[in-house]
C-alpha positions as CSV (number, residue, x, y, z in Angstrom):
1,M,5.4,-6.9,10.8
2,K,2.3,-9.0,10.6
3,K,-0.7,-7.4,9.2
4,T,-3.9,-8.6,10.8
5,K,-7.2,-7.4,12.2
6,K,-7.1,-4.8,15.0
7,I,-5.8,-6.3,18.3
8,D,-8.1,-6.0,21.3
9,F,-5.5,-5.5,24.0
10,S,-8.2,-5.4,26.7
11,K,-8.7,-9.1,26.3
12,I,-5.0,-10.1,26.8
13,Q,-4.7,-11.8,30.1
14,F,-1.7,-14.2,29.8
15,V,1.8,-13.5,28.5
16,L,3.6,-16.6,27.2
17,M,7.4,-16.4,26.8
18,D,10.1,-18.4,25.3
19,L,13.1,-18.4,27.6
20,D,16.4,-18.7,25.7
21,G,16.7,-15.7,23.4
22,V,13.9,-13.8,25.0
23,L,14.4,-13.8,28.8
24,T,18.1,-14.4,28.2
25,D,20.3,-13.2,25.4
26,G,20.4,-16.8,24.1
27,S,23.9,-17.6,25.5
28,V,24.4,-20.9,27.2
29,I,27.3,-21.0,29.5
30,Y,28.6,-24.1,31.3
31,S,30.6,-24.1,34.5
32,S,33.6,-26.4,34.9
33,T,31.3,-28.9,36.6
34,G,29.0,-28.9,33.6
35,E,26.2,-26.8,35.2
36,M,24.3,-24.7,32.8
37,L,24.4,-21.0,33.7
38,K,22.0,-18.3,32.4
39,A,21.9,-14.5,32.9
40,F,18.5,-12.8,33.5
41,N,17.7,-9.1,33.6
42,A,16.1,-7.4,36.6
43,H,14.1,-5.1,34.2
44,D,12.2,-8.1,32.9
45,G,11.6,-9.3,36.5
46,F,10.2,-5.9,37.5
47,G,8.0,-5.9,34.4
48,I,6.6,-9.3,35.2
49,N,5.9,-8.3,38.8
50,R,4.2,-5.0,37.7
51,G,2.2,-6.9,35.0
52,R,0.9,-9.3,37.7
53,E,-0.1,-6.3,39.9
54,H,-2.2,-5.2,36.9
55,G,-3.9,-8.6,36.4
56,L,-1.6,-10.4,33.9
57,K,-0.5,-14.0,34.3
58,F,2.7,-15.5,32.9
59,A,4.1,-18.7,31.4
60,I,7.5,-19.8,30.3
61,I,7.4,-22.2,27.4
62,S,11.0,-23.4,26.6
63,G,12.3,-25.9,24.2
64,M,15.2,-26.6,26.7
65,S,15.3,-27.7,30.3
66,A,17.5,-26.3,33.0
67,K,17.5,-25.8,36.7
68,A,18.1,-22.1,36.1
69,N,14.7,-22.0,34.3
70,E,13.0,-23.4,37.3
71,I,14.7,-21.1,39.7
72,R,13.8,-18.0,37.6
73,A,10.2,-19.1,37.2
74,E,9.9,-19.7,41.0
75,R,11.5,-16.4,42.0
76,L,9.2,-14.5,39.7
77,K,6.1,-16.5,40.7
78,I,5.5,-17.4,37.0
79,E,2.2,-19.3,36.9
80,E,3.3,-22.0,34.4
81,L,6.6,-23.4,33.3
82,Y,6.9,-25.8,30.4
83,Q,10.4,-27.2,29.6
84,N,11.6,-29.5,26.8
85,C,8.6,-28.4,24.8
86,G,8.7,-29.5,21.2
87,D,5.3,-28.1,20.2
88,K,4.6,-24.9,22.1
89,T,1.1,-24.8,20.7
90,E,0.3,-27.8,22.9
91,A,1.5,-26.0,26.0
92,A,-0.6,-23.0,25.1
93,K,-3.6,-25.4,24.6
94,E,-3.1,-26.7,28.1
95,I,-2.9,-23.2,29.5
96,K,-6.1,-22.2,27.7
97,Q,-7.9,-25.1,29.1
98,K,-6.6,-24.7,32.6
99,Y,-7.5,-21.0,32.8
100,S,-10.6,-21.0,30.5
101,L,-8.9,-18.8,27.9
102,T,-8.9,-18.4,24.1
103,D,-6.2,-17.3,21.7
104,E,-7.5,-13.7,21.9
105,N,-6.4,-13.7,25.6
106,L,-2.8,-14.6,24.8
107,C,0.4,-12.8,24.0
108,F,3.5,-14.8,23.0
109,M,7.2,-13.8,22.7
110,G,9.5,-16.0,20.8
111,D,12.7,-15.7,18.7
112,D,13.2,-18.7,16.5
113,V,11.4,-20.6,13.7
114,F,10.0,-23.3,16.1
115,D,8.1,-20.4,17.8
116,I,6.2,-19.4,14.6
117,P,3.2,-21.7,15.0
118,L,2.4,-20.2,18.4
119,L,3.3,-16.6,17.3
120,Q,0.8,-17.0,14.5
121,Q,-1.9,-18.4,16.8
122,V,-2.1,-15.8,19.6
123,A,-3.8,-12.4,19.6
124,F,-0.5,-10.4,20.0
125,S,2.9,-11.7,19.2
126,A,6.3,-10.1,19.8
127,C,10.0,-10.8,19.5
128,P,13.4,-9.2,20.4
129,P,15.3,-7.6,17.5
130,E,17.8,-10.5,17.5
131,A,15.1,-13.0,16.5
132,V,15.6,-14.7,13.2
133,K,14.2,-12.9,10.2
134,E,11.3,-15.3,9.7
135,V,10.1,-14.5,13.2
136,R,10.6,-10.7,12.8
137,N,8.5,-10.9,9.7
138,T,5.7,-12.9,11.5
139,V,5.1,-10.9,14.7
140,H,3.0,-7.9,15.5
141,Y,5.8,-6.1,17.4
142,V,9.6,-6.2,17.4
143,T,11.0,-4.7,20.6
144,K,13.6,-1.9,20.7
145,V,15.3,-3.5,23.7
146,S,17.4,-6.6,23.2
147,A,16.8,-10.1,24.3
148,G,17.9,-10.7,27.9
149,R,18.1,-6.9,28.4
150,G,14.5,-6.0,29.2
151,C,12.5,-6.9,26.0
152,V,9.9,-8.7,28.1
153,R,9.3,-5.7,30.2
154,E,9.0,-3.6,27.1
155,V,6.2,-5.8,25.8
156,I,4.4,-5.9,29.2
157,D,4.6,-2.1,29.4
158,Y,3.2,-1.9,25.9
159,I,0.3,-4.2,26.7
160,L,-0.5,-2.3,30.0
161,K,-0.4,1.0,28.2
162,K,-2.8,-0.3,25.5
163,Q,-5.0,-1.5,28.3
164,G,-4.9,2.0,30.0
165,K,-3.4,0.5,33.1
166,L,0.0,2.3,32.8
167,Q,0.6,6.0,32.1
168,V,2.3,6.7,28.8
């Protein structure tokens, strides 16, 4: 895990998430008509809703584009959705400008090497245990729960506990 200065969890306001390999297990399934199908976990949805109740905001920043991404973001009332994102730091920059934030206000969850620049930039970074080794060696926190099985909720609960908003 990354060794850095002490994290001030009280300043974290926005949770940025990769989608494939974080909110899903990374599988991409195609129907016989060519439609891309994805499976999401209700635990993550509950965690996002509870996080919002405690003042957190959320963004999905995905390197891929799919109608399923839009549907999930809409159902969970995710504040920001970026798709086909080649440079995730650019999406984070737009979010910071729009919401008057700095890096110390951000958490990011990713799972692959193209996520590393943003993982290194934010105040608190996390990944699921299936993330590639380079990512696991970069982040502050590796979840116990697998990708697509509630790892996002684990991170949200962790942040809320650190902020004193959720009982341990």
